[in-house]
N, C-alpha and C positions, 0 to 999 in steps of 0.2 A: 543286685544286693546279694543275694545268698552269696556270692564270690567274696565276698569284701567280708562279711559276716566269718565265713570257713578261715579265712585268714587271719584274724583275730582272737579265734577264741582259745588258742595257746599262750599269744602273748600276755593275754587279758587275766588266765588263770580260770577261764571259762571251764575248760576240758582239759583233757593230755593229749589230745589230737582232736584235728580237724575231723577224723572218721568215728571218733567216740561220743562227739557232740551229736549224732547225727540228726545234721540241720534238716527240715522240712518245709518247706513254705507253701502256706494255703492257695494262694495266687501268684501266678507268673505272667508277667507280660511282655508287652514286644517292645524292644530296644527305642529307648528316647522318650517312653512312657514314663508319667511321675507317680506314686501313690504315697497318698495321704495316712491310707489304714491299711494294715496289713496284717497276718499272723503267721507266726511259725512255731516251730515245736524244736528244743533243744535239751537234750540229755546234760545235766550239768550236777556235780556236788554243792554248787552254792545255791544258799536260799533266796527265796524269790526279792527280798530288796536287795541284797546284794548283786546278784543275777541282773538285776535290770541296772544299777550303777555299772557293772561291768562291761553289759552290752552297750551302756551309749556311751562306752570309751572306743567303740570299735571303729567308728567313721563319726565325720561333723554332719556330716548330710542324713544319717540314719535316727533318727530318734523311737527310743522303746517307752513306752507308757505304761503297762497293765503286763499281769504275769497270773496264771494260777498252774497248779500242779494238777498235772492229767495221769492217767494211769497209760500202762503200754499197749493197751489197744484203742487209747485216741488215734484218730485220722485226722489230722488239722485240715487237709482236704475236702472231709466231708462238711463245709460250711454251711449254714440254713441259708444264705444269701450273699450277694456279691452286688455292691453297687460301684459305676463308674460314671464320672462326668465328664463330659467334654466340653471346653470352654470355646466361645464364638463370640466374634465381636459383633457391632450392630448394637441396636435395643428395643425396648419393648416392643414394639409394633412387628417385630418378626415373629413375637412367640406363637400369636392366633393360628399363623399359616402352619409351623412347626409343629404345633400340638395337632392340629390337622391330619398332618401326615403321619404323624406318632398314631393316631386312630388309624390310619390305611392298615398297619403291620399286624393292627390286633394282639394276641396274650402269645402268639409264638410266630417264630420265623424257620424258615428255612435255611439250614447253615452251609447249604451248598452256594447260596447267593451270597449270604450273609455271614461268610466264613473265608477262612482261606487254607488250601492243600485238601480238603476233603472229597471223599467219593462223592462220585458224579453220577451214579447209576440210578439211584433213588435218592426221594427227598429227606430230610433228616430232620427234624422239626424239634425246635429249642423251646422251651415256656420262657415267655417276658414277663414278669412281674408288675413292672408299669414303667414308661417313660415319662421322663416328664420336663418342662422346661420352665427356664426361671429366669428372672434377670435380675442383674448383679450392678455394681456400683462402674463398672467397667465392659460391661458387655452381658451376654446370656450363656448359660450353661444347660446343657442336654444331659440329663441324669436317667442311667438306663440300671433296671434294677432285676434280676433274676437269679437263679439260685446257682448257675454254671454259668460258662463261658467258655467258647472255643477260640481259638487262634485267630486275632482278627475281627471279632464278631461287633463289636463294639464301634469301630472305625468303617466297618462298613455299613452296619447303621447307620451313622452320622453320614458317611459317604452317600447311602440313597436318599435320607431326607433330603440333604442339601441339594445333591440331583434334583427332585421331586420338585421342592422348593424352588427351583430356579426354571423349571418347564420344562427340562430334560428327558424327563421320565412319566411319562402320563400314570394318572392315579389307579389306571385299572391293572398296570403292568405292575406297581409295586404289589399292590394289594395281593396278585396273582403270584409275585416272589415268593410274596413271607410266607402264604399257604402251601407253598411247592408243585404250585402249577404251573409255574414258567420257571427258568432259571436266567437271570441276568447277570451281565458283568458289571459290577457295581465299582465306582471308583473309593478307595481304600484312605480314607480321611488322614492329615498327618498326625505322627504320635505324640508329637510338643506338646498340644493341647489335650490330651488326655489321663487323667486322674486316676487311679483307683482307689475308689471314696471309701471305703466301707467292706471290710469282712464279718459277717456274721457267726459266732458259735452259740451254741445255748450255755447258759450257766454265767457265773458272775465271776469278775478277775477277784482275786485274792488280795494282791498287790499292788498296788500305785505307785509312779514313781512322778511326784509332783513338780521335781524343778528341774530346770533345764541347763546344760552343764555349761562350764561356759566359753568350751571350742563351738558346741552347739549355739550357743547365742550371737556367739563373735560370726558364724557361719551365717547364722540368720540374718544377721544385719548387714554385713560385709554383700550377700546376696539381693537384698532390698537397695544397696545405694547402687548396683549394677544394675540394674533391673530399672531404677530409677534414672539414670545415665542416660538408658535405651529410649525410657518416654520422651525425656527432653530433648533430645535429640531430635527425633523423630517429629516433634511437636513442632520444632522448629524447621526441620525440613517443608511437613506438610503446612504448615502456618504461621510463617513467621511474622505476621503482623499481630499474632499474639503475645511476642512475646515483648516482655515491657524494659525497658531502659534502667530501670534498677529504680525508678521511683515511685513512691507509694501511690496510688488512685485512692483521695481523700475527699473524692466527689461523692455526696449525698444520693447525684441521679447522673449516676454515670453515663458518658452516652453507647457503650458497648460493652457493659458488663458481661464475665465468662458465662456460658452456658451453666446449666445445674451441673450435665456431667460434669465438665471441664471442672467449675467451681469445688464440685466433692472430690475430684482426683487432685486437685490443688492441697484440700485439706488432707486427705488422707495421706498424700506424700510427704505434704509439709510436717504434718506430725512424726511420720516415720522417723524424716530430718532431725527435727529438733525435741525428741522426746526426751533424750538426759539430759539434753541441755536446757532444756524445761525445768526438770527436775531429776537429781538423781536420787538411785533408789536408798540412799539415807540421809536424804535433807531434810531437814526441817520446815524450809519453807520451798517455793517456786520461783520462778524466774521474777514474777511480781511481787514478792514475799506475802502470796497467799499462804498460812499457815492452817496444823489443825486447830489450835487453839482459836483462831478468827470465825472458824466454820464450826466449831461445837455449838454457839447459842443459834446460828441457825437451824442445827437439826435437834434443838432439844426441844420444839414441841414436837416432832415425830419420836423423839427418843420416850417423852411421858407420855403419849398418848396412843401410838401403835402399839400392838401384845407384841412380847418377845416371842420370834419365833414366827413372826407376820413374810410376807414376800414381800421384800422391798427391792424396786429398780433405779439402775443408777445407768441416767441414759448421757451419752460422753463420759464414760468411766475413767478416761486416761488410763496412766496407770494402778490406778485402784486406790492411787495415796493422795488426798486422805480421808475422801468421803467413803469410799466401798468398804476402806480395811476396818474405818468406824463403826457404818452399819452394820457388816458383819459380825462385830463383835456381840451383836443381838437377833438380828432379822438372817433370814435365808436371802442373800442379797443376787440379783443379775445384773450383771454390768455389761452394757452397747458401748462399743467404738468402731468406728471408721478405721483405724489405724492399726495395720498386721502387728509393727512393732509395741504397742502401746497394750493392746491387748495380752501380747507374750509378755511381755512386762507384769501386767496384772496378774497374771494365772500363777506367777512366781511369786510376787508378793504378796496378796491375799489369798491363798490356797486355799481357806473354806469357801468363798464366793463361785458362781458360776458367770463365764463371759465368754460372749460372744461378738464376732467382729462381723460387723452388719453394719449399715446405713439405717441410721434410725427415722429415717422416713419411710422405711420400706418395712423395719423388722416388725411384725406382728405377735401380739398377745390375746390369748384369752379375754372375755370380759369380766371384769370384777377380781382380774387376777392379784394386785399389789394394794398393802393398807399407804402404800407412799412411793412415791415417784420423786427421783431430783435429777436436776440438769443444770447444773454450775458450769457457766461458761463454756457452753456446748451448742445451745440451740442457736448462739451468735454467727455458726460457723456454716448454718443450715440458709439455703437460699431461701429470701423471704417470702416466699408464694409457698411453698412448703412449708412453713410454718403454722399456721393457724389450723390447716388437716391434722399437724400432728398434735396440736393440742386437743381436738376432736378427738382424735385416737387415745392421749393420754385420758381422759375425760372417761370414755369405755372401760381404758383397762385398772381404774382405781376402783376399788371397794368403794358401798357408801361410808362417807363420813373419811373416805383417805385423804392423804394431803399430796400435794403437787410446790415442789419448791425449785424456785429457776432463776438463773441469773441472766436478766432480759437486756434488752437497750434502753439507754435514756434517750438518746438522738438517734432520729434516724441514720443510716449509713450503710451503704455498700461497697464492697470495695479490694482490693489487693494492695500486697504489700511485700515486696521482693529481699533476700536478706532479712528475714525476719530474724530475731536474738540473734543478730549477728552469723547467720549459717546462709547456706548456700536456698535454704528454704522459700518459696514466694506462699503466703498464709491467705487466707479470703474471708474476711465476714460479709456477714448482711442483718440485718435487724431493722425494725421500725423504733416510734419513741416509745417512752412508757404510758403516754396518754393512749395510744392504740394498743399496747398490749392489754392493758388495764380496760379497755372495752370489749377486747375480743375474749378475754378470759371472762367478765361479766356475761356477757351474749352467750357464750357457752354453758352459763349455770354455775360454775365455780363461786363460793361463797370466800372472796376475800377476811384475810386474818392480818396480815401486815405488808407494807410494802415500804419499802426504803431507799436510797440513794446510795450504791458503795462506789466509791472516790478510786481513780486508777492512773497514777500518771498526771495528763493533761486533762484527764475526761473521766468515764466512770459508767455505772450498769445502775440497773435497777435492780432489786431484791425483790420478788413474789412471793407469798405463802400464801395457799389459798385451799382450798377444801370443796372434796365434792360431797353434796348434801345425802342426804337420808334417800 
């Protein structure tokens, strides 16, 4: 990364020469390691906004988000903390075992074992602030946070945990190695699954670059398409029976619906593929002719009764238009969506809102946070057995007298459709009938306000507006 930036500073007018730019990077990584968040210093006559725009022209795969001025004494490598995440296959059933291994390591590790190329004559302990294990839609990640890292440290920590998980290393040996009482030769985890997630520095950012430049967005979409193609090839090789012939599964009780993880991957990949086909940036309506004017009366009770400035959640926010954009004109909006492309677009189209790429069934918020929660045409893409538990969490997230607005099923249905919207995407739906949803919401304690059938093509959905009592 540093070399790429140095080669672009003169071409983009950032500095008269690469040496004059005096570029220094907070964290250097092994070859093959990605970075979601890093910090660098650069000397330039450009002001903050102009500098960010110029830096974002250096390469399509490097994104500069924020800047602030620092004095000559600032040392970028003196970060308050660094966070790495290592991504693994598997599911949440691995988490307790890996968490147990993390506890064996404790709060320090000897980098003679958990590092590379260091002296071997005496123990050299480095502090570890935390090791966390978390489930994602496509697997799990191990997050390691520390003030600083030596070469290969995270990859050795992960390699040690995986060797211990498999039974290759006894617990007492892993614990002793971390404390410097014994030296082990640990496997080095491959670099391609490691991401430098965050580098922390004291002080606020003065300037922020909210947009994604066209060549960067093009790179993001092309990368997603290439990754999606690889996933589909592997799926076909590993489970050819799961590939559909191209016909929609229209059974309300299919013989072999996809697993929850597979269903969510179909939804995530599907929306990544059809995002622009479903709604372009400047379109008045989406593919099904839903418009902001149609949604306005649906949102009106929220706009009339929830105080300006309140927290509002948009579950399944898509590209942020029209719902999050309308709500953000009055409220502090948080949008959640499973699609990377949709979230990327939402951050550009609705810069005043906060957007999170997450599985709505797993995202967490504090109790009584939101004055309203909206889920339009989104929960119908969630496996049915995860919907009622999500209703329970929605109830807890709402403040007293908070509103919940959702479009849910009118008739029971679970199925997939390939070639959705004339694309190569396969989409998944799952929903109960309106009577079931009415019963669930009532059993949880919601007060009904409005229920209406919303026609769409040959069928339709049911719109529910309910409220949490005092």
